[in-house]
TORMI-651223 format. One record per residue: chain; residue in one letter; x, y, z of N, C-alpha, C in turn; residue number from 1. Coordinates in Angstrom, 1 decimal. Layout:
# residues N
[pt "A","a",[X,Y,Z],[X,Y,Z],[X,Y,Z],NUM]
...
***
This chain:
# residues 250
[pt "A","x",[0.5,-2.1,-2.2],[-1.0,-2.2,-2.1],[-1.4,-0.9,-1.4],1]
[pt "A","x",[-2.4,-0.3,-2.2],[-3.2,1.0,-1.7],[-4.2,0.6,-1.0],2]
[pt "A","x",[-4.6,0.8,0.4],[-5.6,0.4,1.0],[-6.5,1.7,1.3],3]
[pt "A","x",[-7.8,1.8,0.7],[-8.6,3.1,1.0],[-9.0,2.9,2.3],4]
[pt "A","x",[-9.1,3.9,2.9],[-9.9,4.1,4.4],[-11.3,4.7,4.1],5]
[pt "A","x",[-12.5,3.9,4.7],[-13.7,4.4,4.4],[-14.5,4.6,5.5],6]
[pt "A","x",[-15.1,5.6,5.5],[-16.1,5.8,6.8],[-17.2,6.7,6.4],7]
[pt "A","x",[-18.3,6.4,7.1],[-19.7,7.2,6.9],[-20.0,8.2,7.9],8]
[pt "A","x",[-20.6,9.3,7.7],[-21.1,10.0,8.6],[-22.7,10.2,8.2],9]
[pt "A","x",[-23.5,10.3,9.2],[-25.0,10.3,9.4],[-25.8,9.6,10.3],10]
[pt "A","x",[-27.1,10.2,10.5],[-27.8,9.5,11.2],[-28.2,8.1,10.8],11]
[pt "A","x",[-28.3,7.8,9.8],[-28.8,6.5,9.2],[-27.4,5.7,9.0],12]
[pt "A","x",[-26.4,6.1,9.2],[-25.2,5.6,9.1],[-25.0,5.0,7.7],13]
[pt "A","x",[-25.1,5.8,6.8],[-25.1,5.5,5.4],[-23.7,6.0,4.9],14]
[pt "A","x",[-23.0,5.1,4.0],[-21.6,5.5,3.7],[-21.9,6.7,2.8],15]
[pt "A","x",[-21.2,7.7,2.9],[-21.3,8.9,2.2],[-19.9,9.2,1.3],16]
[pt "A","x",[-19.1,8.7,1.7],[-17.8,9.1,1.0],[-16.5,7.9,1.3],17]
[pt "A","x",[-15.8,7.7,0.2],[-14.7,6.8,0.3],[-13.4,7.7,0.1],18]
[pt "A","x",[-12.6,7.5,1.0],[-11.1,8.5,0.8],[-10.0,7.3,0.4],19]
[pt "A","x",[-9.5,7.7,-0.5],[-8.1,6.9,-0.9],[-7.0,7.6,-0.4],20]
[pt "A","x",[-6.4,7.0,0.7],[-5.2,7.9,1.2],[-3.9,7.6,0.2],21]
[pt "A","x",[-4.0,6.8,-0.9],[-2.9,6.8,-1.7],[-1.6,6.2,-1.1],22]
[pt "A","x",[-0.5,6.5,-1.6],[0.8,5.7,-1.2],[1.3,6.2,0.2],23]
[pt "A","x",[0.7,7.5,0.6],[1.0,8.1,1.8],[0.2,7.3,3.2],24]
[pt "A","x",[-0.9,6.5,2.6],[-1.6,6.0,3.8],[-1.7,4.3,3.6],25]
[pt "A","x",[-0.5,3.8,3.4],[-0.6,2.3,3.4],[-0.9,1.6,4.7],26]
[pt "A","x",[-1.8,0.7,4.5],[-2.1,0.0,5.8],[-2.7,0.9,7.1],27]
[pt "A","x",[-3.8,1.5,6.8],[-4.3,2.2,7.9],[-5.0,1.3,9.1],28]
[pt "A","x",[-4.4,1.4,10.2],[-4.8,0.4,11.2],[-5.7,1.2,12.3],29]
[pt "A","x",[-5.3,2.2,12.8],[-6.2,2.9,14.0],[-6.7,4.1,13.8],30]
[pt "A","x",[-7.8,4.4,13.8],[-8.6,5.6,13.7],[-9.1,6.3,15.1],31]
[pt "A","x",[-8.8,7.4,15.2],[-9.0,8.3,16.5],[-9.7,9.4,16.2],32]
[pt "A","x",[-10.9,9.9,16.6],[-11.6,11.0,16.6],[-11.1,11.9,17.7],33]
[pt "A","x",[-11.2,13.0,17.9],[-10.8,14.0,19.1],[-12.1,13.5,19.9],34]
[pt "A","x",[-11.7,13.6,21.3],[-12.9,13.3,22.3],[-13.9,14.6,22.3],35]
[pt "A","x",[-13.3,15.7,22.1],[-14.3,17.0,22.3],[-15.4,16.7,21.4],36]
[pt "A","x",[-16.7,16.6,21.8],[-17.8,16.4,21.2],[-18.0,17.5,19.9],37]
[pt "A","x",[-17.6,18.5,20.3],[-18.0,19.5,19.1],[-16.9,19.7,18.0],38]
[pt "A","x",[-15.9,18.8,18.1],[-14.7,18.7,17.3],[-15.2,17.7,16.0],39]
[pt "A","x",[-14.8,17.8,14.6],[-15.0,17.0,13.7],[-14.0,16.7,12.9],40]
[pt "A","x",[-13.0,16.3,13.6],[-11.7,15.7,12.9],[-11.1,14.7,13.6],41]
[pt "A","x",[-10.1,14.1,13.2],[-9.3,12.8,13.8],[-8.1,12.5,13.1],42]
[pt "A","x",[-7.6,11.3,13.5],[-6.3,11.0,12.9],[-6.3,9.6,12.5],43]
[pt "A","x",[-5.8,9.1,11.6],[-5.5,7.5,11.4],[-4.0,7.3,11.1],44]
[pt "A","x",[-3.5,6.3,11.9],[-2.2,5.9,11.8],[-2.0,4.9,10.5],45]
[pt "A","x",[-0.9,5.0,9.7],[-0.8,4.0,8.5],[0.6,3.4,8.8],46]
[pt "A","x",[0.4,2.1,9.0],[1.4,1.5,9.5],[2.7,1.3,8.4],47]
[pt "A","x",[2.4,0.9,7.2],[3.4,0.5,6.4],[4.1,2.0,5.7],48]
[pt "A","x",[3.2,2.9,5.7],[3.7,4.4,5.2],[4.7,5.1,6.6],49]
[pt "A","x",[4.3,4.7,7.6],[4.9,5.2,8.7],[4.3,6.9,8.9],50]
[pt "A","x",[3.2,6.9,8.7],[2.5,8.3,8.6],[1.1,8.5,9.3],51]
[pt "A","x",[1.0,9.6,10.1],[-0.3,9.7,10.8],[-1.0,10.8,9.7],52]
[pt "A","x",[-2.2,10.5,9.4],[-2.9,11.3,8.5],[-4.0,12.0,9.5],53]
[pt "A","x",[-4.3,13.3,9.1],[-5.4,13.9,9.9],[-6.5,14.0,8.8],54]
[pt "A","x",[-7.7,13.8,9.1],[-8.8,14.0,8.1],[-10.0,15.0,8.7],55]
[pt "A","x",[-10.6,15.5,8.0],[-11.5,16.6,8.2],[-12.4,17.1,7.4],56]
[pt "A","x",[-13.4,17.7,7.5],[-14.5,18.1,6.7],[-13.9,19.7,5.8],57]
[pt "A","x",[-14.4,19.6,4.6],[-14.2,20.7,3.9],[-15.5,21.8,4.0],58]
[pt "A","x",[-15.3,22.9,3.4],[-16.4,23.8,3.6],[-17.8,23.3,2.9],59]
[pt "A","x",[-17.5,22.5,1.9],[-18.7,21.8,1.0],[-19.3,20.5,1.7],60]
[pt "A","x",[-18.7,20.1,3.0],[-19.3,19.2,3.7],[-18.6,17.7,3.3],61]
[pt "A","x",[-17.9,17.7,2.1],[-17.1,16.6,2.0],[-15.8,16.4,2.8],62]
[pt "A","x",[-15.2,15.3,3.0],[-14.1,15.0,3.8],[-12.7,14.9,3.2],63]
[pt "A","x",[-11.6,15.5,3.6],[-10.3,15.3,3.0],[-9.4,15.0,4.0],64]
[pt "A","x",[-8.1,14.9,3.6],[-7.0,14.5,4.6],[-5.8,15.2,4.2],65]
[pt "A","x",[-4.9,15.0,5.1],[-3.4,15.8,5.1],[-2.4,14.8,5.9],66]
[pt "A","x",[-1.3,14.6,5.5],[-0.4,14.0,6.2],[0.3,15.1,7.3],67]
[pt "A","x",[0.3,14.7,8.6],[0.9,15.5,9.5],[2.0,14.9,10.4],68]
[pt "A","x",[2.2,13.7,10.4],[3.4,13.0,10.9],[3.9,12.1,9.8],69]
[pt "A","x",[5.3,12.1,9.6],[5.9,11.4,8.5],[7.2,10.8,9.2],70]
[pt "A","x",[7.2,9.4,9.6],[8.4,8.9,10.1],[8.9,8.0,9.1],71]
[pt "A","x",[10.3,8.3,8.7],[11.1,7.9,7.7],[11.5,6.4,7.9],72]
[pt "A","x",[11.6,5.6,6.9],[11.8,4.3,6.9],[13.5,4.2,7.3],73]
[pt "A","x",[14.1,3.2,7.5],[15.5,3.3,7.5],[16.1,2.2,6.8],74]
[pt "A","x",[17.2,2.5,5.9],[17.9,1.4,5.1],[18.7,0.4,5.9],75]
[pt "A","x",[18.4,-0.9,5.8],[18.8,-1.9,6.6],[19.3,-3.2,5.8],76]
[pt "A","x",[20.2,-3.9,6.4],[20.5,-5.3,5.9],[19.9,-6.1,6.9],77]
[pt "A","x",[20.0,-7.5,6.7],[19.6,-8.7,7.5],[18.3,-8.5,8.0],78]
[pt "A","x",[17.5,-8.1,7.5],[16.1,-7.8,7.8],[15.3,-8.3,6.6],79]
[pt "A","x",[13.9,-8.3,6.7],[12.8,-8.8,5.6],[12.9,-8.0,4.6],80]
[pt "A","x",[13.2,-6.7,4.7],[13.0,-5.7,3.4],[14.3,-4.8,3.6],81]
[pt "A","x",[14.8,-4.1,2.4],[16.1,-3.3,2.4],[15.4,-2.0,3.2],82]
[pt "A","x",[14.3,-1.5,3.3],[13.8,-0.3,3.8],[12.9,-1.1,5.0],83]
[pt "A","x",[13.2,-0.5,6.1],[12.5,-1.0,7.4],[11.5,0.2,7.8],84]
[pt "A","x",[10.1,-0.2,7.5],[9.2,0.9,7.9],[9.1,1.0,9.3],85]
[pt "A","x",[8.6,2.2,10.0],[8.2,2.3,11.5],[7.2,1.2,11.9],86]
[pt "A","x",[6.3,1.0,11.0],[5.3,0.2,11.5],[4.4,0.8,12.7],87]
[pt "A","x",[3.7,1.9,12.4],[2.8,2.4,13.4],[1.5,1.5,13.7],88]
[pt "A","x",[1.7,0.7,14.8],[0.7,-0.1,15.0],[-0.4,0.4,15.8],89]
[pt "A","x",[-0.3,1.4,16.6],[-1.4,2.0,17.4],[-1.0,3.5,17.6],90]
[pt "A","x",[-2.3,4.2,17.6],[-2.1,5.6,18.2],[-3.3,5.8,19.0],91]
[pt "A","x",[-3.2,6.7,19.8],[-4.4,7.2,20.7],[-4.2,8.5,21.1],92]
[pt "A","x",[-5.2,9.0,21.5],[-5.3,10.6,22.1],[-5.8,10.6,23.6],93]
[pt "A","x",[-5.0,11.7,24.1],[-5.3,11.9,25.5],[-6.8,12.4,25.5],94]
[pt "A","x",[-7.4,12.4,26.8],[-8.7,12.6,26.9],[-9.1,14.0,26.5],95]
[pt "A","x",[-8.0,15.0,27.1],[-8.0,16.4,26.9],[-7.7,16.7,25.5],96]
[pt "A","x",[-7.4,15.8,24.7],[-6.9,15.9,23.2],[-5.7,16.9,23.0],97]
[pt "A","x",[-5.0,16.9,24.1],[-3.7,17.6,24.1],[-2.5,16.8,23.5],98]
[pt "A","x",[-2.6,15.5,23.6],[-1.6,14.6,22.9],[-1.9,13.4,22.2],99]
[pt "A","x",[-1.2,13.3,21.3],[-1.3,12.0,20.5],[0.0,11.3,20.7],100]
[pt "A","x",[-0.4,9.9,20.8],[0.7,8.8,21.1],[0.6,8.0,20.1],101]
[pt "A","x",[1.9,7.4,19.7],[1.9,6.4,18.7],[3.1,5.3,19.0],102]
[pt "A","x",[3.2,4.1,18.5],[3.9,3.2,18.7],[4.5,2.7,17.4],103]
[pt "A","x",[5.9,2.5,17.3],[6.6,2.1,16.2],[7.0,0.9,16.4],104]
[pt "A","x",[6.3,-0.4,16.0],[6.5,-1.6,16.3],[8.1,-2.1,15.9],105]
[pt "A","x",[8.3,-1.7,14.7],[9.5,-2.1,14.2],[10.7,-1.2,14.6],106]
[pt "A","x",[10.6,-0.1,14.7],[11.7,1.0,15.0],[11.9,0.8,16.6],107]
[pt "A","x",[10.7,0.5,17.4],[11.2,0.3,18.8],[10.8,1.4,19.6],108]
[pt "A","x",[10.0,2.6,19.1],[9.9,3.6,20.0],[8.4,4.1,20.2],109]
[pt "A","x",[8.1,4.8,21.1],[6.7,5.4,21.5],[7.0,6.8,21.5],110]
[pt "A","x",[6.1,7.4,20.9],[6.2,8.9,20.6],[5.0,9.6,21.1],111]
[pt "A","x",[5.2,10.9,21.7],[4.2,11.8,22.2],[4.3,13.0,21.4],112]
[pt "A","x",[3.2,13.6,21.0],[3.1,14.8,20.3],[2.0,15.6,20.8],113]
[pt "A","x",[2.4,16.8,20.8],[1.5,17.7,21.3],[0.5,18.3,20.1],114]
[pt "A","x",[-0.9,18.0,20.2],[-1.6,18.3,19.0],[-2.7,19.3,19.4],115]
[pt "A","x",[-2.1,20.4,20.2],[-3.1,21.5,20.5],[-3.2,22.3,19.2],116]
[pt "A","x",[-2.4,22.3,18.2],[-2.7,22.7,16.9],[-2.6,21.4,15.9],117]
[pt "A","x",[-3.9,20.9,15.5],[-3.8,19.6,15.0],[-3.4,19.4,13.8],118]
[pt "A","x",[-3.1,20.6,13.1],[-2.4,20.7,11.7],[-0.9,20.5,11.8],119]
[pt "A","x",[-0.4,20.8,13.0],[1.0,20.8,13.2],[1.5,20.0,14.5],120]
[pt "A","x",[1.3,18.7,14.7],[1.9,18.1,15.7],[3.3,18.3,16.2],121]
[pt "A","x",[3.6,18.5,17.4],[4.9,18.6,17.8],[5.6,17.5,18.6],122]
[pt "A","x",[6.7,17.0,18.2],[7.1,15.9,19.1],[7.7,16.4,20.3],123]
[pt "A","x",[7.1,15.9,21.6],[7.6,16.3,22.7],[8.1,15.3,23.8],124]
[pt "A","x",[7.8,14.1,23.2],[8.4,12.7,24.1],[8.7,11.6,23.1],125]
[pt "A","x",[9.6,11.0,23.5],[10.1,9.8,22.7],[10.8,8.7,23.9],126]
[pt "A","x",[10.7,7.5,23.7],[11.2,6.4,24.5],[11.4,5.1,23.7],127]
[pt "A","x",[12.5,4.6,23.7],[12.6,3.2,23.0],[12.4,2.2,24.0],128]
[pt "A","x",[11.7,1.2,23.6],[11.4,-0.2,24.5],[11.5,-1.4,23.6],129]
[pt "A","x",[12.7,-1.7,23.1],[12.7,-3.0,22.2],[12.8,-2.4,20.9],130]
[pt "A","x",[12.3,-3.4,20.2],[12.3,-2.9,18.5],[13.4,-3.8,17.7],131]
[pt "A","x",[13.6,-3.5,16.3],[14.4,-4.3,15.6],[15.7,-3.7,15.3],132]
[pt "A","x",[16.1,-2.7,15.9],[17.4,-1.9,15.6],[18.1,-1.8,16.7],133]
[pt "A","x",[18.2,-2.5,17.7],[18.8,-2.3,19.0],[20.4,-2.7,18.7],134]
[pt "A","x",[21.3,-2.1,19.3],[22.7,-2.1,18.9],[23.6,-3.6,19.0],135]
[pt "A","x",[22.5,-4.3,19.6],[23.4,-5.7,19.8],[22.6,-6.8,19.0],136]
[pt "A","x",[21.8,-6.2,17.9],[20.9,-7.1,17.3],[21.6,-7.6,16.0],137]
[pt "A","x",[21.1,-8.4,15.2],[21.7,-8.7,13.7],[21.4,-8.0,12.7],138]
[pt "A","x",[20.4,-6.9,12.7],[20.0,-6.0,11.8],[21.2,-4.9,11.9],139]
[pt "A","x",[21.6,-4.6,10.6],[22.5,-3.5,10.6],[21.8,-2.4,9.8],140]
[pt "A","x",[21.9,-1.2,10.5],[21.3,0.0,9.8],[22.2,0.9,9.0],141]
[pt "A","x",[21.8,0.9,7.8],[22.9,1.6,6.7],[22.7,3.1,6.8],142]
[pt "A","x",[21.5,3.3,6.9],[21.0,5.0,6.6],[19.8,5.1,7.6],143]
[pt "A","x",[20.0,6.1,8.4],[19.0,6.5,9.4],[18.9,7.9,9.6],144]
[pt "A","x",[17.7,8.6,9.0],[17.5,10.0,9.1],[17.1,10.6,10.3],145]
[pt "A","x",[17.0,9.8,11.2],[16.5,10.4,12.7],[17.7,10.2,13.8],146]
[pt "A","x",[18.1,8.9,13.6],[19.0,8.7,14.7],[20.6,8.8,14.5],147]
[pt "A","x",[21.3,9.2,15.3],[22.8,9.1,15.1],[23.5,7.8,15.6],148]
[pt "A","x",[22.6,7.1,16.5],[23.2,5.9,17.0],[22.0,4.9,17.4],149]
[pt "A","x",[22.1,3.8,17.4],[21.2,2.8,17.6],[20.9,2.7,19.1],150]
[pt "A","x",[19.5,2.5,19.4],[19.3,2.3,20.8],[19.6,1.2,21.4],151]
[pt "A","x",[19.9,1.2,22.7],[20.2,0.0,23.6],[19.1,-0.8,23.9],152]
[pt "A","x",[19.5,-2.1,23.9],[18.2,-3.1,24.4],[17.7,-2.6,25.9],153]
[pt "A","x",[16.4,-2.9,26.1],[15.8,-2.4,27.3],[15.8,-3.7,28.2],154]
[pt "A","x",[15.9,-3.3,29.6],[15.7,-4.5,30.6],[15.0,-3.9,31.7],155]
[pt "A","x",[13.9,-4.5,32.2],[13.0,-4.2,33.2],[13.1,-5.4,34.2],156]
[pt "A","x",[13.2,-5.2,35.5],[13.3,-6.3,36.5],[14.2,-7.3,36.1],157]
[pt "A","x",[15.4,-7.2,35.2],[16.2,-8.3,34.6],[15.8,-9.1,33.5],158]
[pt "A","x",[14.6,-8.7,32.8],[14.0,-9.2,31.8],[14.3,-8.3,30.6],159]
[pt "A","x",[14.9,-8.9,29.3],[15.1,-8.2,28.2],[13.7,-8.2,27.6],160]
[pt "A","x",[13.4,-6.9,27.1],[12.0,-6.6,26.5],[12.3,-7.1,24.9],161]
[pt "A","x",[11.7,-8.2,24.6],[11.7,-8.6,23.2],[10.6,-7.9,22.6],162]
[pt "A","x",[10.3,-7.8,21.2],[9.5,-7.3,20.6],[9.5,-6.0,20.5],163]
[pt "A","x",[8.3,-5.2,20.0],[8.3,-3.7,20.0],[7.2,-3.2,20.7],164]
[pt "A","x",[7.3,-1.9,20.8],[6.0,-1.4,21.6],[4.7,-1.6,20.4],165]
[pt "A","x",[3.6,-2.0,20.9],[2.5,-2.2,20.1],[1.1,-1.5,20.5],166]
[pt "A","x",[0.1,-2.4,21.3],[-1.0,-1.6,21.5],[-0.7,-0.7,22.8],167]
[pt "A","x",[-1.4,0.4,22.7],[-1.2,1.4,23.8],[-2.5,1.6,24.5],168]
[pt "A","x",[-2.5,2.1,25.8],[-3.7,2.5,26.5],[-3.3,3.5,27.5],169]
[pt "A","x",[-4.0,4.5,27.8],[-3.6,5.7,28.6],[-4.7,5.7,29.6],170]
[pt "A","x",[-4.3,6.1,30.9],[-5.2,6.3,32.0],[-5.9,7.5,31.7],171]
[pt "A","x",[-7.2,7.8,32.4],[-8.0,8.9,32.1],[-7.4,10.1,32.6],172]
[pt "A","x",[-6.5,10.1,33.5],[-5.8,11.4,34.0],[-4.4,11.6,33.0],173]
[pt "A","x",[-4.3,10.6,32.2],[-3.3,11.0,31.1],[-1.7,10.6,31.7],174]
[pt "A","x",[-1.6,10.2,32.9],[-0.4,10.2,33.3],[0.3,8.8,33.4],175]
[pt "A","x",[-0.5,7.7,33.0],[0.2,6.3,33.0],[-0.3,5.8,31.6],176]
[pt "A","x",[0.8,5.5,30.8],[0.7,5.0,29.5],[1.1,3.4,29.5],177]
[pt "A","x",[0.3,2.5,29.2],[0.6,1.1,29.2],[0.9,0.5,28.0],178]
[pt "A","x",[1.7,-0.3,27.7],[2.1,-0.8,26.4],[2.3,-2.3,26.3],179]
[pt "A","x",[2.0,-3.1,25.3],[2.3,-4.3,25.0],[3.0,-4.5,24.0],180]
[pt "A","x",[3.6,-5.7,23.7],[4.7,-5.9,22.6],[4.4,-6.8,21.6],181]
[pt "A","x",[3.3,-7.6,21.7],[2.8,-8.5,20.8],[1.7,-8.0,19.7],182]
[pt "A","x",[1.9,-8.1,18.4],[1.1,-7.6,17.5],[0.2,-8.7,16.7],183]
[pt "A","x",[0.9,-9.7,16.2],[0.2,-10.8,15.5],[1.0,-11.9,15.5],184]
[pt "A","x",[0.6,-13.2,15.9],[1.5,-14.3,16.2],[2.3,-14.8,15.1],185]
[pt "A","x",[1.7,-14.6,13.9],[2.5,-15.0,12.4],[3.8,-14.0,12.4],186]
[pt "A","x",[3.4,-12.5,12.6],[4.4,-11.5,12.4],[5.4,-11.5,13.8],187]
[pt "A","x",[4.8,-11.9,14.7],[5.6,-12.1,16.1],[7.0,-13.2,15.8],188]
[pt "A","x",[6.4,-14.3,15.0],[7.3,-15.4,15.0],[8.4,-14.9,13.9],189]
[pt "A","x",[8.0,-14.3,12.9],[8.8,-13.7,11.7],[9.8,-12.7,12.4],190]
[pt "A","x",[9.2,-11.6,13.1],[10.3,-10.5,13.4],[10.8,-10.6,14.7],191]
[pt "A","x",[10.2,-11.3,15.8],[10.5,-11.4,17.0],[10.5,-12.8,17.7],192]
[pt "A","x",[11.2,-13.8,17.0],[11.1,-15.1,17.5],[11.3,-15.3,19.0],193]
[pt "A","x",[12.3,-14.4,19.5],[12.8,-14.6,20.8],[11.4,-14.1,21.9],194]
[pt "A","x",[10.8,-13.2,21.3],[9.5,-13.0,22.0],[8.6,-14.2,22.3],195]
[pt "A","x",[8.5,-14.9,21.0],[7.4,-15.8,21.0],[8.0,-16.8,22.1],196]
[pt "A","x",[9.2,-17.2,22.1],[9.9,-18.1,22.9],[9.8,-17.8,24.4],197]
[pt "A","x",[10.0,-16.5,24.7],[10.1,-16.2,26.3],[8.8,-15.4,26.6],198]
[pt "A","x",[7.9,-15.1,25.6],[6.6,-14.3,26.0],[6.7,-12.9,25.8],199]
[pt "A","x",[5.6,-12.3,25.6],[5.5,-10.7,25.6],[5.4,-10.1,26.9],200]
[pt "A","x",[5.3,-8.8,27.1],[5.1,-8.1,28.5],[4.4,-6.8,28.2],201]
[pt "A","x",[4.0,-6.4,29.5],[3.2,-5.2,29.5],[4.0,-4.2,30.4],202]
[pt "A","x",[4.3,-2.8,29.8],[5.1,-2.1,30.4],[4.3,-0.9,30.8],203]
[pt "A","x",[4.7,0.0,31.8],[4.2,1.3,32.2],[5.0,2.5,31.9],204]
[pt "A","x",[4.6,3.4,31.2],[5.5,4.5,30.8],[4.7,5.7,31.7],205]
[pt "A","x",[5.6,6.5,32.3],[5.0,7.6,33.2],[5.2,8.8,32.1],206]
[pt "A","x",[4.1,9.5,32.3],[3.8,10.6,31.2],[4.0,12.0,31.9],207]
[pt "A","x",[4.8,12.9,31.3],[4.7,14.4,31.9],[3.5,15.0,31.0],208]
[pt "A","x",[2.5,15.4,31.8],[1.3,15.8,31.1],[1.4,17.4,30.9],209]
[pt "A","x",[2.3,18.2,31.5],[2.5,19.5,31.5],[3.4,19.8,30.4],210]
[pt "A","x",[4.5,19.5,30.3],[5.6,19.8,29.3],[5.8,18.8,28.2],211]
[pt "A","x",[5.1,17.7,28.3],[5.6,16.5,27.5],[6.8,15.7,28.1],212]
[pt "A","x",[6.8,14.4,27.7],[7.9,13.6,28.1],[7.6,12.3,28.7],213]
[pt "A","x",[8.3,11.4,28.3],[7.9,9.8,28.7],[9.2,9.2,29.3],214]
[pt "A","x",[8.8,8.5,30.4],[9.8,7.8,31.3],[9.4,6.3,31.5],215]
[pt "A","x",[10.2,5.4,31.4],[9.9,4.1,31.8],[9.9,3.7,33.2],216]
[pt "A","x",[8.7,3.2,33.6],[8.6,2.8,35.2],[9.5,1.6,35.2],217]
[pt "A","x",[10.6,1.7,35.9],[11.3,0.4,36.1],[10.7,-0.6,37.2],218]
[pt "A","x",[9.8,-0.2,37.9],[9.2,-1.2,38.9],[8.0,-1.9,38.4],219]
[pt "A","x",[7.5,-1.7,37.2],[6.3,-2.3,36.6],[6.6,-3.2,35.3],220]
[pt "A","x",[6.2,-4.4,35.7],[6.3,-5.3,34.5],[5.3,-6.6,34.7],221]
[pt "A","x",[4.7,-6.7,33.6],[3.6,-7.8,33.5],[4.3,-8.9,32.7],222]
[pt "A","x",[4.7,-9.9,33.1],[5.5,-10.9,32.2],[4.7,-11.9,31.7],223]
[pt "A","x",[4.2,-12.1,30.5],[3.4,-13.0,30.2],[4.0,-14.5,29.8],224]
[pt "A","x",[5.5,-14.3,29.8],[6.3,-15.6,29.7],[6.0,-16.5,30.6],225]
[pt "A","x",[5.7,-16.0,31.9],[5.7,-16.9,33.2],[4.2,-17.4,33.5],226]
[pt "A","x",[3.2,-17.0,32.5],[1.9,-17.5,32.8],[1.7,-19.1,32.8],227]
[pt "A","x",[1.0,-19.5,33.7],[0.8,-21.0,33.8],[0.9,-21.8,32.6],228]
[pt "A","x",[0.0,-21.2,31.4],[-0.1,-22.0,30.3],[0.8,-21.3,29.2],229]
[pt "A","x",[1.7,-20.5,29.6],[2.5,-19.8,28.7],[3.7,-20.4,28.1],230]
[pt "A","x",[4.5,-19.7,27.4],[4.6,-18.3,27.5],[3.4,-17.7,26.5],231]
[pt "A","x",[2.8,-16.7,26.9],[1.7,-16.0,26.2],[2.3,-14.8,25.6],232]
[pt "A","x",[1.3,-14.3,24.5],[1.6,-13.2,23.6],[0.4,-12.3,23.8],233]
[pt "A","x",[0.5,-11.2,24.6],[-0.7,-10.3,25.0],[-0.9,-9.2,23.9],234]
[pt "A","x",[-2.0,-8.8,23.6],[-2.2,-7.8,22.7],[-3.1,-6.6,23.1],235]
[pt "A","x",[-4.3,-6.6,23.2],[-5.1,-5.5,23.7],[-5.0,-5.0,25.2],236]
[pt "A","x",[-5.2,-3.9,25.4],[-5.2,-3.4,27.1],[-6.5,-2.6,27.1],237]
[pt "A","x",[-6.9,-2.8,28.4],[-8.3,-2.1,28.6],[-8.1,-1.8,30.2],238]
[pt "A","x",[-8.7,-0.6,30.6],[-9.1,-0.4,31.9],[-10.5,-0.7,32.3],239]
[pt "A","x",[-10.6,-1.6,33.3],[-12.1,-2.0,33.6],[-12.9,-0.7,34.0],240]
[pt "A","x",[-12.4,0.4,34.5],[-13.1,1.5,34.6],[-13.3,2.6,33.7],241]
[pt "A","x",[-12.7,2.3,32.6],[-12.7,3.4,31.5],[-11.3,3.9,31.2],242]
[pt "A","x",[-11.0,4.0,29.8],[-9.8,4.4,29.5],[-9.8,5.4,28.4],243]
[pt "A","x",[-8.7,6.0,27.7],[-8.9,7.1,26.7],[-9.2,6.6,25.4],244]
[pt "A","x",[-9.6,5.3,25.2],[-10.1,4.9,23.8],[-11.1,3.7,24.0],245]
[pt "A","x",[-11.6,3.5,25.1],[-12.7,2.5,25.3],[-14.1,2.7,24.6],246]
[pt "A","x",[-14.0,4.0,24.2],[-15.2,4.2,23.2],[-14.9,3.9,21.9],247]
[pt "A","x",[-13.7,3.4,21.5],[-13.3,3.2,20.1],[-12.9,1.7,20.0],248]
[pt "A","x",[-13.6,0.8,19.3],[-13.4,-0.6,19.3],[-12.6,-0.8,17.9],249]
[pt "A","x",[-11.4,-1.7,18.2],[-10.6,-2.0,17.1],[-11.0,-3.2,16.1],250]
***
């Protein structure tokens, strides 16, 4: 299925143009404009295609797009499909527009890209926190264009992290990235039944804002499996005092 992404620009908020992203833009979930008020471009994460698309205006005032990040699917067995997409379920931008972060809910990793040059994002940080390809799981990876070996399962405070990295939220100083692991209960039940049984979690990733880099904070864990009416499946993350995407509503 090809899902076109539509948006309108103008004081009267009148739809001016529809952009069909084609097969490179299947299931666009999250759109993020640069925070710089003088900038007129942004990114959209396309879950099923495993791509991030940059959109921007042309000289004639119409809008166009280009693929700037491409995460290849993995050939697998014992999974829902023979090709496992990364399933980019969230993207966000740091407040200074230096970094773009994305979560691959199926593959299990969070990535940090330097977008100082928005046309050519550079991968500077990556960390695995769960996912469907852990080396002790039932899924067998037949072909992987990125990894030489499968990631190990992740534990924090003796709790195994079930599910994959999903919604992201970044502190205003850019140093603390928070991630939840539940996407949608029907999909949770299909792809991560152990998470539904044991509850999702929220993790904290410490960020190197100078050179790039991601590190899991082993001392931080919000376990929604032990909620009084749980186990619970947590989705969105928000800072009460403001965060890097509080001006964008999903």
